[in-house]
C-alpha positions in Angstrom: 14.6 28.8 -25.7 16.3 28.5 -22.5 13.6 30.3 -20.5 11.2 28.5 -22.3 12.8 25.4 -21.5 13.6 25.5 -17.4 9.5 27.5 -17.3 8.6 24.1 -19.0 10.5 22.1 -16.9 9.6 23.3 -13.4 5.5 23.4 -14.8 6.0 19.6 -15.3 7.9 18.7 -11.9 5.4 21.4 -10.1 3.5 18.7 -11.3 4.5 15.9 -10.0 4.9 16.7 -6.9 1.3 17.8 -6.7 0.9 14.1 -7.7 3.0 12.7 -5.0 1.1 15.1 -2.2 -2.3 14.0 -3.0 -0.6 10.0 -3.4 0.3 10.7 0.5 -3.1 12.3 1.6 -5.2 9.8 0.1 -3.3 7.1 1.4 -2.4 7.4 4.3 -3.0 11.2 6.2 -7.2 10.4 4.6 -7.7 6.9 6.9 -5.1 7.1 9.7 -7.5 10.9 10.6 -10.7 8.8 9.7 -9.3 6.2 12.4 -8.2 9.5 14.5 -12.3 11.1 14.4 -13.7 7.7 14.6 -15.3 7.3 11.1 -17.3 4.4 10.4 -15.9 3.7 7.1 -12.2 4.3 8.1 -10.4 1.1 7.5 -9.8 -1.0 10.9 -5.8 -0.3 11.6 -4.2 -3.9 10.6 -1.3 -5.1 9.7 -2.8 -4.9 5.8 -4.1 -1.2 6.8 0.0 -0.9 7.0 0.9 -2.5 4.4 -1.2 -0.5 1.7 -0.8 3.4 3.7 3.2 2.2 2.9 2.9 1.4 -0.2 0.8 4.9 -1.0 3.8 6.9 0.4 6.3 5.0 -1.3 4.5 5.3 -4.9 4.3 9.4 -3.2 8.1 9.7 -2.8 8.7 7.6 -5.7 6.9 9.9 -7.2 8.3 13.4 -5.3 12.1 11.8 -7.3 10.9 12.3 -10.7 9.7 15.4 -10.3 13.6 16.1 -8.2 15.0 14.9 -11.4 13.0 16.6 -14.1 14.8 19.9 -12.0 18.0 19.0 -12.9 17.5 19.1 -16.9 17.3 23.6 -16.3 19.4 24.7 -18.4 21.3 28.1 -17.0 
């Protein structure tokens, strides 16, 4: 039972962490890349853009922390 629990916990943590990575890519990496390549639909660099990028980053970091906390329930 411990091995099953551990594998399910690792799968849960991996899923949450993948969502965290997606949040950071969507909210931070994509706008920066779009601006650097001069994409016409890219958001203009402004304080609001930086604020929303930081919100996306913090959401991703928070999800990453949740994934790490899920791994604390692993059983020996």
